[in-house]
C-alpha positions, -999 to +999 in steps of 0.1 A: -166-378+457-162-377+417-141-354+398-149-344+364-125-345+342-122-323+308-106-340+276-091-316+253-094-334+218-068-321+193-077-317+160-048-323+134-043-295+113-050-305+074-020-306+058-012-272+036-021-281-001-005-258-029-024-252-061-011-243-093-021-216-116-043-235-139-067-249-106-063-212-096-077-200-128-102-224-126-115-216-090-116-181-095-124-175-134-097-149-138-073-150-161-034-155-155-025-117-163-052-109-140-040-128-113-005-116-114-018-078-118-036-082-089-011-097-066+013-069-073-017-044-067-021-067-033-055-079-045-048-113-046-031-134-028+008-141-032+020-171-050+051-194-031+079-201-053+085-239-054+121-238-074+132-226-105+102-211-125+077-228-104+051-212-084+020-222-066-007-207-047-020-221-009-053-235-013-065-223+018-057-184+006-072-186-027-101-203-010-104-175+016-103-146-010-130-162-030-153-164+002-145-126+009-155-116-025-187-136-027-201-119+008 
């Protein structure tokens, strides 16, 4: 009698990558003021504070936003 065993392989999550404003502008084609205005209006992903005056965006959030707009 043989038992079938099922092994679940855990795929490691990719680390969260943060991108700065210039990269966000390049990927979206938007200007800095449009990005910040749309953030305030809830139309664009929020940035995360890195410390001091530095901010960045979660790469996956920006990617998801671009994908949603292309469909």
